[in-house]
C-alpha positions as CSV (number, residue, x, y, z in Angstrom):
1,M,64.3,50.5,17.8
2,N,64.5,51.9,21.4
3,I,61.4,54.1,21.0
4,Q,59.9,50.1,20.3
5,K,61.1,48.7,23.2
6,S,60.3,51.7,25.3
7,V,56.3,51.5,24.4
8,I,56.7,48.0,24.7
9,L,58.1,47.8,28.4
10,V,55.6,50.3,29.5
11,A,52.6,48.5,27.6
12,L,54.2,45.5,30.0
13,A,54.2,47.5,32.8
14,F,50.8,48.6,32.9
15,L,49.8,45.4,31.8
16,L,51.3,43.8,34.8
17,L,49.7,46.6,37.2
18,A,46.0,46.0,36.0
19,V,46.5,41.9,36.9
20,S,48.4,42.9,39.8
21,C,45.2,45.6,41.0
22,T,41.9,42.8,39.8
23,P,40.3,41.6,43.6
24,S,40.6,38.7,44.1
25,P,38.9,36.9,47.1
26,S,41.7,37.3,49.7
27,S,41.4,40.8,48.9
28,P,39.8,43.7,51.0
29,D,37.8,45.0,48.7
30,Y,35.5,41.4,49.2
31,R,33.2,40.6,52.0
32,I,31.6,36.8,52.9
33,L,28.1,37.5,53.8
34,K,27.4,34.5,56.6
35,V,23.4,33.6,56.7
36,T,23.5,30.7,59.9
37,R,20.0,31.7,60.7
38,G,16.1,31.4,59.4
39,I,14.8,29.2,56.6
40,A,18.1,29.6,54.4
41,R,21.6,29.4,55.4
42,F,23.8,30.1,53.0
43,S,27.5,32.5,52.1
44,L,28.7,34.7,49.8
45,E,30.8,37.4,49.2
46,Y,30.3,41.1,48.0
47,L,32.6,43.8,47.3
48,T,33.1,46.5,49.6
49,S,31.4,49.1,47.5
50,W,27.8,48.1,48.3
51,R,25.7,47.8,51.7
52,V,24.4,45.1,52.7
53,G,22.0,44.2,55.4
54,T,19.7,40.8,55.9
55,E,16.7,40.5,57.4
56,I,15.3,37.5,58.6
57,R,12.0,36.1,60.0
58,S,10.0,32.7,59.8
59,D,8.8,33.2,56.6
60,Y,11.2,34.9,55.1
61,T,15.4,35.6,54.6
62,R,16.0,38.9,52.8
63,V,19.2,39.9,51.4
64,A,19.1,43.9,51.1
65,M,22.2,45.5,48.5
66,S,22.8,49.1,47.7
67,S,26.1,50.7,45.5
68,S,26.2,54.3,45.4
69,L,29.5,54.1,43.2
70,L,27.1,52.2,40.8
71,N,23.7,53.9,41.5
72,A,21.5,50.2,42.1
73,F,19.7,48.9,44.7
74,G,19.1,44.9,45.1
75,D,18.2,42.3,47.2
76,L,18.2,38.1,47.2
77,L,15.2,37.2,48.7
78,V,14.2,33.6,49.7
79,T,11.4,32.2,50.4
80,P,9.3,29.2,50.7
81,P,6.5,28.4,47.5
82,N,3.1,29.5,48.5
83,Q,0.2,29.8,45.8
84,T,1.0,32.4,43.6
85,D,4.7,31.2,43.5
86,R,4.9,28.0,43.3
87,D,8.5,27.0,41.7
88,A,11.3,29.4,40.5
89,K,8.9,29.0,36.5
90,T,6.2,30.2,38.5
91,T,8.1,33.6,40.1
92,M,9.5,34.6,37.4
93,D,6.9,34.5,34.8
94,N,4.9,36.8,38.1
95,Y,8.3,39.3,37.6
96,V,8.0,39.5,34.2
97,S,4.4,40.4,34.4
98,L,4.8,42.7,37.1
99,K,7.7,44.6,35.4
100,R,5.9,44.4,32.4
101,T,3.4,47.4,34.1
102,Q,6.7,49.4,33.6
103,P,7.1,52.0,30.4
104,D,9.7,51.2,27.8
105,F,9.2,47.8,29.5
106,Q,11.4,45.1,27.2
107,I,13.8,42.2,27.2
108,V,17.1,42.1,26.5
109,E,18.0,38.4,27.3
110,E,16.7,35.4,28.5
111,S,19.3,32.3,29.6
112,T,19.6,29.8,32.6
113,L,23.0,29.3,33.8
114,S,24.4,27.6,37.4
115,V,23.7,28.7,41.0
116,A,25.1,26.0,43.8
117,G,25.0,23.5,41.3
118,V,21.0,24.1,40.2
119,S,19.4,25.4,37.3
120,A,18.8,29.2,37.0
121,F,16.5,31.7,35.5
122,K,17.9,34.5,34.3
123,I,16.8,37.9,32.4
124,V,18.0,41.4,31.3
125,Y,16.2,43.9,31.0
126,S,15.1,47.8,30.3
127,Y,12.2,49.9,31.4
128,S,11.5,53.6,31.7
129,A,10.7,54.0,35.9
130,L,8.7,56.3,37.0
131,Q,10.0,59.1,39.3
132,L,8.6,60.1,42.7
133,P,7.3,63.8,42.6
134,K,9.0,66.1,44.9
135,E,6.0,66.4,46.8
136,R,6.7,62.2,48.1
137,G,10.0,63.0,48.1
138,G,11.7,62.0,44.8
139,T,13.4,63.6,42.1
140,G,10.0,64.4,39.4
141,G,10.8,64.5,36.3
142,P,10.0,62.1,33.0
143,P,10.9,59.1,33.1
144,K,14.8,57.7,33.5
145,P,16.0,54.9,31.8
146,T,16.6,52.3,33.5
147,T,18.3,47.8,33.2
148,G,17.6,45.2,35.7
149,V,18.5,41.2,36.1
150,Y,16.3,39.0,38.1
151,M,17.3,35.9,38.3
152,A,15.3,32.4,40.4
153,F,15.9,29.0,41.2
154,E,14.7,26.9,43.5
155,R,17.1,25.1,46.3
156,D,15.8,22.5,49.2
157,G,12.7,23.8,48.8
158,L,12.6,27.2,48.8
159,I,12.4,29.7,46.2
160,W,15.7,32.2,45.8
161,T,15.4,35.3,44.1
162,L,18.1,37.8,43.1
163,G,17.7,40.8,41.3
164,A,19.2,44.6,40.8
165,V,18.6,47.6,38.5
166,S,21.0,50.1,38.1
167,D,21.6,53.6,35.3
168,P,21.6,51.9,31.9
169,D,26.1,52.4,32.0
170,K,26.2,50.9,34.9
171,A,24.8,47.6,34.1
172,L,27.4,45.2,33.1
173,E,29.2,46.2,36.2
174,V,25.9,45.8,38.8
175,Q,25.9,41.5,36.6
176,A,29.5,41.2,36.7
177,D,29.1,41.9,40.7
178,L,25.9,40.3,41.1
179,Q,27.4,36.9,39.1
180,Y,30.5,37.0,41.3
181,M,28.3,36.9,44.7
182,L,26.5,33.8,42.7
183,Q,29.6,32.4,42.2
184,T,31.3,32.5,46.0
185,F,27.1,31.5,47.0
186,K,27.0,28.8,48.8
187,I,24.5,26.9,50.7
188,L,25.1,25.8,54.2
189,D,24.0,22.9,56.2
């Protein structure tokens, strides 16, 4: 009986430890990105394991992201509609058409979700990423299995896209990180 109680107490202690170690928005494991100039004004929270940089131009705003921990990179891009990308749906269709040129391209999931109160298109896809030759700074070698996620939505007359690619074994973690960014995403006035 004492062994059962000990096992239950140890399991309960581990459970409590796991819950208390889960990062929260007030935790130092998160940072806030606030963009207050350019064509888009917004904020979001992201894990400190991601490196984030912004590029603000008169015709677009781009947030580049990378995580060496997850071997992932991606970006958030905000642009006005144009002849090619008239809205979020055509932007998504154009992105898929471009990705279809990659070896072994396949859509794993298609769905919609809500971002800051608007509907967004989402795909999760896989492909074999071609490696740059060593003489061009790459690793060379055979194509590398890769998983990506891409989302597109419209807000305030602008097209917003968010996407990232990673190794397949890190894809769920990358998607969870992007989902957290979207949950904390706010349009600023």
